[in-house]
C-alpha positions in Angstrom: -4.8 41.5 2.4 -4.6 44.4 4.8 -2.7 43.8 8.1 -3.6 45.8 11.2 -1.9 45.9 14.6 -2.9 43.7 17.5 -5.3 45.3 20.0 -4.2 46.7 23.3 -4.7 44.3 26.1 -2.5 41.4 25.0 1.0 42.8 25.7 4.1 40.7 26.2 5.8 37.8 24.4 2.8 36.0 23.2 2.3 33.9 20.0 -0.1 36.3 18.5 2.4 39.1 18.5 5.0 37.3 16.4 4.4 38.5 12.8 5.2 36.0 10.1 6.9 36.6 6.8 3.8 35.7 4.9 1.8 38.5 6.6 4.7 41.0 6.5 4.3 40.9 2.7 1.3 43.1 3.2 -1.2 41.9 0.6 -1.9 38.6 -1.0 -4.6 36.6 -2.8 -4.3 32.9 -1.9 -5.7 29.8 -3.5 -5.1 27.1 -6.0 -1.7 26.5 -4.2 -0.2 29.8 -5.1 0.3 33.4 -3.9 -0.4 36.4 -6.2 -0.9 40.1 -5.9 -4.4 41.3 -5.3 -6.2 44.2 -6.9 -9.6 45.4 -7.9 -9.7 43.4 -11.1 -9.0 40.1 -9.3 -11.4 41.0 -6.5 -14.2 41.3 -9.1 -13.2 37.9 -10.6 -16.0 35.3 -10.2 -13.3 32.8 -9.2 -12.4 34.9 -6.1 -13.9 34.2 -2.7 -13.4 37.3 -0.5 -12.7 36.5 3.1 -12.6 38.9 6.1 -10.8 37.6 9.2 -9.0 38.8 12.3 -6.0 36.6 12.2 -2.7 38.5 12.2 0.6 37.2 13.5 1.3 33.5 13.6 -2.4 32.6 13.1 -2.5 34.6 9.9 0.4 32.7 8.6 -1.2 29.4 9.4 -4.4 30.4 7.6 -2.3 31.3 4.6 -0.9 27.8 4.8 -4.4 26.3 5.1 -5.5 28.1 1.9 -2.5 26.7 0.0 -3.3 23.2 1.4 -7.0 23.6 0.4 -6.2 24.4 -3.2 -6.7 20.9 -4.6 -10.1 20.7 -3.0 -11.3 24.0 -4.5 -9.9 24.0 -8.1 -10.3 27.2 -10.0 -11.0 29.2 -6.8 -8.9 31.8 -5.1 -9.4 33.2 -1.6 -8.7 36.9 -1.0 -8.1 37.6 2.7 -8.6 41.0 4.3 -7.3 41.1 7.9 -9.0 43.6 10.2 -8.4 44.8 13.7 -9.4 42.3 16.4 -12.3 43.2 18.7 -15.0 45.9 18.5 -13.5 47.6 15.3 -13.8 44.3 13.4 -17.4 43.6 14.5 -18.5 47.1 13.9 -17.2 47.1 10.3 -18.7 43.6 9.7 -22.1 44.8 10.9 -22.1 47.9 8.8 -21.0 46.1 5.7 -23.6 43.4 6.2 -26.4 45.9 6.8 -25.6 47.5 3.5 -25.1 44.2 1.6 -21.5 45.2 0.9 -19.7 42.6 3.0 -17.3 40.0 1.8 -18.4 36.6 0.5 -17.5 35.0 3.9 -16.2 36.2 7.2 -14.7 34.8 10.4 -16.7 35.5 13.6 -16.4 34.4 17.1 -19.4 32.1 17.8 -20.1 34.1 21.0 -20.9 37.0 18.7 -23.5 35.2 16.6 -26.4 36.3 18.8 -25.8 39.9 17.8 -25.9 39.1 14.1 -28.1 36.3 13.0 -31.3 37.5 14.7 -31.0 40.9 13.2 -30.7 39.8 9.6 -27.1 40.7 9.2 -26.2 37.1 8.1 -27.4 34.7 5.5 -27.9 31.0 6.4 -25.6 28.3 5.2 -26.9 25.7 2.8 -26.4 22.4 4.6 -27.1 20.3 1.4 -24.3 22.2 -0.4 -21.9 21.7 2.5 -22.8 18.0 2.5 -21.9 17.7 -1.2 -18.4 18.8 -0.2 -18.1 16.4 2.8 -19.2 18.6 5.7 -22.2 17.6 7.8 -23.6 18.6 11.2 -22.5 15.3 12.7 -18.9 16.2 11.9 -18.9 18.7 14.8 -19.2 18.4 18.6 -22.8 19.0 19.7 -21.7 21.6 22.3 -20.3 23.7 19.4 -22.7 23.0 16.6 -25.7 23.8 18.8 -24.6 27.4 18.9 -24.7 27.7 15.1 -28.5 27.6 14.8 -31.2 30.3 14.9 -34.9 29.7 14.1 -34.1 26.4 12.4 -31.3 27.7 10.1 -27.5 27.4 10.4 -25.7 30.7 10.5 -22.2 29.6 11.3 -19.7 26.8 10.3 -17.2 26.3 13.1 -13.5 26.4 12.3 -12.2 25.6 15.8 -12.8 25.6 19.5 -10.3 27.5 21.6 -10.8 26.6 25.3 -9.5 28.1 28.5 -7.3 25.3 29.8 -4.3 24.6 32.1 -0.7 24.4 31.0 1.9 22.8 33.2 5.6 21.9 33.3 5.9 18.1 33.6 8.9 18.1 36.0 7.4 20.0 39.0 4.0 18.3 38.3 5.7 14.9 38.6 7.5 16.0 41.8 4.2 17.1 43.2 2.7 13.7 42.5 0.1 15.2 40.0 0.8 13.1 36.9 -0.9 9.8 35.9 1.0 6.7 35.0 0.9 7.9 31.4 2.7 11.1 32.3 -0.2 13.5 31.8 -1.9 15.7 34.4 -4.2 13.9 36.9 -7.1 16.4 36.6 -9.0 14.4 39.2 -6.5 15.6 41.8 -7.9 19.1 41.2 -11.5 17.9 41.5 -12.8 20.1 44.3 -12.1 23.6 45.5 -10.0 22.4 48.4 -8.1 19.8 46.4 -7.4 22.3 43.7 -5.9 24.7 46.2 -3.9 21.9 47.9 -2.5 20.9 44.5 -1.5 24.5 43.8 0.4 24.6 47.1 2.1 21.3 46.2 3.1 22.7 42.9 4.5 25.8 44.6 6.7 23.5 46.8 7.8 21.4 43.8 8.7 24.5 41.7 10.4 26.3 44.5 8.6 29.5 43.6 5.0 29.7 42.6 2.2 27.1 42.1 -0.4 28.3 39.6 -0.2 31.5 37.7 -3.4 33.4 36.7 -2.9 36.8 35.0 -5.9 39.0 35.3 -5.0 42.5 36.5 -6.2 45.1 33.9 -7.2 42.3 31.5 -10.7 42.6 30.0 -11.6 38.9 29.7 -9.5 36.6 31.9 -11.6 36.9 35.1 -14.8 36.3 33.1 -13.3 33.2 31.4 -12.4 31.6 34.7 -15.6 32.7 36.5 -18.1 31.6 33.8 -16.5 28.2 33.3 -16.5 27.5 37.0 -20.0 28.8 37.5 -21.3 26.5 34.8 -19.6 23.6 36.7 -21.9 24.4 39.6 -24.9 23.6 37.5 -26.4 27.0 38.5 -28.9 28.8 36.4 -27.7 31.6 34.1 -30.5 32.8 31.9 -30.6 36.3 30.5 -34.1 36.9 29.1 -34.7 39.9 26.9 -35.5 42.9 29.1 -34.4 41.2 32.3 -34.1 40.6 35.1 -31.2 38.1 35.0 -32.1 34.6 36.3 -28.9 33.5 38.1 -27.9 31.9 41.4 -26.2 34.6 43.4 -25.1 32.1 46.1 -23.3 29.9 43.6 -21.8 33.0 42.0 -20.5 33.9 45.5 -19.1 30.5 46.0 -17.2 30.6 42.7 -15.8 34.1 43.4 -14.7 33.1 46.9 -12.8 30.2 45.3 -11.2 32.5 42.8 -10.0 34.9 45.5 -8.3 32.0 47.3 -6.5 31.2 44.0 -4.7 34.5 44.3 -4.1 34.6 48.0 -0.4 34.8 47.7 0.2 31.1 48.4 -1.1 29.5 45.2 -0.6 32.5 43.0 0.4 36.2 43.6 -2.5 38.5 44.4 -1.6 41.0 41.7 -0.5 39.5 38.4 -1.3 40.9 35.0 -1.6 38.9 31.8 1.9 39.5 30.4 3.5 38.9 33.7 1.7 35.6 34.1 2.8 34.5 30.6 6.4 35.4 31.3 6.4 33.7 34.8 5.2 30.4 33.3 7.5 30.6 30.3 10.5 31.3 32.6 9.5 28.4 34.9 8.8 30.7 37.8 5.5 28.9 38.2 4.6 25.3 37.6 1.1 25.8 36.1 -0.9 28.5 34.4 -4.6 29.0 33.8 -4.7 30.4 30.2 -6.1 30.0 26.7 -4.8 27.3 24.4 -3.8 30.2 22.0 -0.6 30.7 24.1 0.7 27.2 23.2 3.3 28.6 20.8 4.8 30.8 23.4 5.0 28.1 26.0 6.3 25.4 23.7 9.1 27.7 22.6 10.1 28.1 26.2 9.6 24.4 27.1 9.2 21.9 24.3 7.9 19.3 26.8 5.1 21.6 28.1 1.9 19.8 29.1 -1.7 20.8 28.9 -5.0 19.5 30.0 -8.7 20.5 29.9 -9.7 22.7 32.8 -10.4 20.4 35.8 -13.9 19.9 37.0 -13.8 21.7 40.3 -17.6 22.0 41.1 -19.0 18.7 39.9 -20.3 19.3 36.4 -17.8 19.1 33.5 -17.7 22.5 31.8 -14.8 24.3 30.1 -15.1 27.9 29.0 -14.3 28.4 25.3 -15.1 30.3 22.2 -15.1 29.2 18.6 -14.0 30.9 15.4 -16.6 30.3 12.8 -17.3 31.1 9.2 -20.4 33.3 8.5 -22.1 34.6 5.4 -22.6 38.4 5.5 -26.0 39.3 4.2 -26.4 39.7 0.4 -29.8 41.0 -1.0 -29.4 38.9 -4.2 -26.6 36.4 -3.8 -25.3 34.7 -6.9 -26.1 31.0 -6.6 -23.0 29.9 -8.4 -20.7 32.1 -6.3 -22.4 30.9 -3.1 -21.6 27.3 -4.2 -18.0 28.3 -4.7 -17.9 29.9 -1.2 -19.4 26.7 0.4 -16.8 24.6 -1.4 -13.9 26.9 -0.3 -15.0 26.8 3.4 -15.3 23.0 3.3 -11.8 22.8 1.8 -10.4 25.0 4.6 -12.0 22.8 7.3 -10.3 19.7 5.8 -7.0 21.5 6.1 -7.5 21.8 9.9 -4.5 19.8 10.8 -2.4 22.9 10.1 -4.7 25.0 12.3 -4.2 22.5 15.1 -0.5 23.1 15.2 -1.2 26.5 16.9 -3.1 24.8 19.7 -6.7 25.4 18.4 -8.9 22.3 18.4 -10.2 21.9 14.9 -14.0 21.8 15.0 -14.2 19.4 12.0 -13.9 16.2 13.9 -12.6 14.0 11.0 -9.3 16.0 11.5 -9.1 15.3 15.2 -9.8 11.6 14.5 -6.7 11.1 12.5 -3.5 9.4 13.6 -1.6 12.6 12.7 -3.6 14.6 15.2 -3.2 12.0 17.9 0.5 12.5 17.6 0.2 16.3 18.4 1.2 17.0 21.9 -0.1 18.4 24.1 -3.0 19.3 21.8 -4.4 15.8 21.7 -4.3 15.7 25.5 -6.9 18.5 25.8 -9.0 17.8 22.7 -11.7 16.2 24.8 -12.5 19.6 26.3 -14.5 20.2 23.1 -17.3 17.9 24.3 -18.0 20.0 27.4 -17.3 23.6 26.3 -19.5 26.5 27.3 -19.6 29.7 25.4 -20.7 33.1 26.5 -24.5 33.6 27.0 -26.3 33.8 23.7 -27.2 37.5 23.9 -26.4 40.3 21.6 -24.1 42.2 24.1 -21.9 39.3 25.1 -19.0 37.6 23.4 -15.3 38.1 22.5 -14.0 41.6 22.9 -17.3 42.9 24.2 -18.0 45.6 26.8 -20.0 42.9 28.7 -16.8 40.9 29.4 -15.0 44.0 30.4 -17.8 45.0 32.8 -17.9 41.6 34.5 -14.1 41.6 34.8 -14.1 45.0 36.5 -16.2 43.6 39.3 -14.3 40.4 39.6 -10.9 42.1 39.6 -12.1 44.2 42.6 -12.9 40.9 44.4 -9.6 39.2 43.6 -7.7 42.3 44.7 -9.4 42.2 48.1 -11.4 45.3 47.6 -14.9 43.7 47.4 -16.3 40.8 49.3 -17.4 37.8 47.1 -21.1 38.2 48.0 -21.1 41.9 47.2 -19.2 41.2 44.0 -21.9 38.7 43.0 -24.7 41.3 43.6 -22.7 43.9 41.6 -22.5 41.5 38.7 -26.2 40.8 38.8 -26.9 44.6 38.7 -24.7 45.0 35.7 -26.4 42.0 34.0 -29.7 43.7 34.5 -28.4 46.9 33.1 -27.2 45.2 29.9 -30.6 43.4 29.6 -32.5 46.7 29.9 -30.8 48.0 26.7 -32.2 47.1 23.2 -29.9 45.7 20.6 -28.5 48.6 18.5 -29.0 46.5 15.4 
């Protein structure tokens, strides 16, 4: 498999930047419980399922482990991984290969990107009967995630995980602040309104002796959007993006959310200017009691504090909603797919899903719920404490221009950053976001 560097925009001591020995080897074909060198002859072997993914670093090592674990469930099959650069380069290459019918047998995609691929004929649908033969059925997934796999009655994605935007906390200062339940986990109800959330942040600052709640967003292309969109969905406000526009949104509720976000970085709860890496470091070094971040940073935080806690993002505006995305398996378009090889591909993906306990160790919530229902998963801490977030996750709007690593997220964050830095009033920021939404809607899909 080919290994490429992490993208710019995730600097600092994060889990994703720690290369594992398995990936450092440079190239491998995995399957049937063994590693072997890959080459053109093996790639052409009917037993080989070619997989494109974007997992380097620790995640890549875990996926290698999953393939080994899946071996007994896919006898006679090998998985050949090709790791490509995260973000736009990956999705551009996937689109071009799919358009030409030259893609891999299966690829990993963020679910938030599906709307740019399935409607344009770049993907083939999954055969649900085949998946069922290997023990994977729609009912095995949370409705909030599975509902995004469908287009015009067909299923175009099989979810691997849900990776939500959550809260991490150090138990000691949280206990001193009176914010833990009798079971020793975060009392999210104490954060159940804008005022109580801010008050809890100030209490955490007192308890830590330094900062309350870290939120790193300066120069980041996604953090502000993750926080904003999850909170906006909690208000119950309309957010519809019809083709051609205009956007159907509630500007007043957008303003309310942005105003709350500015108070989170007023210098009392969280420093006004804090970039992503600085926030990660501040929490890992116990300079702050809590951090708003993605579950993908669990490895970094647990290395610094083995007792680190985590919880679903609190319901601040009344309606449970947690911003998230999902890694999913998709089938790049093939003009004349071989039925036998497609069956082999379905079996391989089902086997990987059943090995999801390994994936859970990184912090991701396995989408295949038989994994999260096991006693072994219940013992994972703090993963089991935020697994319920999967039932109320919200993904990016289902439009071609949105999703992970998109220009859309960056454009929204540019406006939100101005507001959080005090350079743009919340109401003006809301109107600026609506204008940008309308601009995106006015553009046809390049596919």
